[in-house]
N, C-alpha and C positions, 0 to 999 in steps of 0.2 A: 504494500500500500504506500502510495506517494504521500509525503507530508503536505499539509495544507499550504505552508509557506513556499515550498518548492514548486508546487503546482501553480500557485499564484505568480511566482517569479517567472516561470517558463511561459505561461500563457498570456499574462497581462502586462507585467512590469517590464520584461525585456523588450517587447516591441515599442512600448511607450518610451523607454529609456533610449533606445536606438534612434527614435524620432527626435527626442530632445537634444541628443548629442550630435545628430546629423550624420550617422554612419549606417550603412546598409549591411555591412558584413558583421554577422553576429559574433564571430570569433575575435574581432578587434575590440569588443566591448569588455570592460572589466567584469570579472565574475568572482563569486565567492569561492575560495579555494579550500580553506580550512579554518577551524576554530580551535585554539589551544587554550585549555583551562588548566591553570596550575595553582598549587598551594605551597607556600613556603612554611615549613613547620620548624621553627627555630627551637621550640621547646622540646623537640624530639631528642635533643642532645642529653637532657636529663631524664626523660621518661619515654620509653619506647612505645608505650601505648598511644601516645599522641599521634604518631605517624600511622598507626593502624586505624585510628578513628578518622583521620583525614582521608586515607585511601578508601575506607568504606563509604564516607560521605560523598566523596567525588564519584565513586562508582554508582551510588544511588542517583546522584544528580544527572550524570551524563549517560548512564546505561552502558558503560564500557569500563573495563578494568584499567585502573591507572598504573602508570609506570613510576616506580619509586626512584627518585633522583638522589644521588649520593654525592658527598663532598669530594672535590678534586684534589684539594690540598688540606694539609693540617694547619690550623690556626690556633696557636696557644692562647691568645687573648680571649677567644670565644670557647675554649675547651673543646675544640672540634678536631676530630681525627679524620684522616683520609679514608674514604670509603664508607663513612657513617651516613645513614639515611637522614636527609634534612628536608625533603619535600616530595611532592608527587605531581604528575601532570598527565593529561589526556589530550590526544589530538583527534578531533572529530572531523570526518569527511562524509560526503554523500548525504543520505537520508537522515542519519543521526545528527549531522551538523545543522540541517534545516529545522529539525525537530527541536534541538536545543535552542537555536536562535529564536524560534517562535515562542518557546516557553520563557526565554529571557526577556523578550520585548513585551509580551502580553501579560505575564504573571509575575516574574521575579522583580523587575525594575520598578513597577508600580508599588510593590510592597516595601521598598526601601524607605526608611524613615526620612522625612524632610526632603523628598526627591523633587528636584526642580529641573531635571533633564541632565543628560550627559554632556560633558564639555565637547565642543565642536573642534577644538584644536589639538586633540590627542592623536592625530595622524602622524606617521613616521616619515613622510616624504615619498614613500613608495605606494601609498594607498592603503596601508594597513592601519587598523584602529585598535587601541588598547584601553581597557578600563579595569578598575578594581572595585571589588565589593568588600565591605568591611566584615560582613558576617554571612555564613553560608545558609542560615535559616530563612532567608527570603525565598528559597525554593520550597514549595509545599511538599515535596517528596520526603523531606527529612523530618523525622520525629523529634520535636524539641526535648522530649524526655530522654532520648538516647544520646543526643549530641548536646551536652550541657556546656562544653567549652566553646567559646566564640573563636571562629577560625575564618579568616578572610581568604579571598582568592583573586587571581588575576585572569582576565579573559582577553585574548588577542584574536581579533577577527581579521584574517588575512585574505587579501584579494589578489587575483592574478591579472596583471596588466592594468594599466590606467594610472591616473594621478590621484592626489588627495581629494581634489574637488569633484572628480567623477565618482570616486568611491563614496564620498559624503552624499552626493546626489542620489546614488543607488541605495544607500542606507536609509535616507529619508523616505524614499519610495517604498522600502520594505517596512517602514513604520517605526524606525529607530527614533527614540525621543531625545533629540538634541535640545540644548538650552536655546532659548530665543535670545537674540542680540540685546534686546532692551532689558532682559532680566540678568544676563551674565555680568558677574562682578569682577 
């Protein structure tokens, strides 16, 4: 079954976007490539259970098993040893990517406390967008009784081809809630 957002993107948004940009070749348009969701768990140095909680929460949110990220170097000031687990990440592509983006836009972001929209200048120069959430409990899949520790996450939305302005235009068409210019501080 095709996710709702992917179906809307292919049937409605892509032709409208091609007309707006003025290109007829569908392959020359920027398209959603992947979404990387990552959690840095610095407290895993002292308690190994924190990394297990983060990986299980990330698995519930994304529907995919996370990869545990390990330290590359030892840093004495942080009491960090080389090879020690310090985070986890998931790379979403295809149907799972559209499903996650749909849940992020329509369910999770509106549940963020004092949400006034995402910053419009968080693009990296190649059309990719990054945002951070301070707690994972904005996703309704997670049981607040099971995950009592507040854990944030980073979300990178990667586009293939195109510039920042074209990627922003496409994200606005997908329904991504950017801050309005008159509200941005």
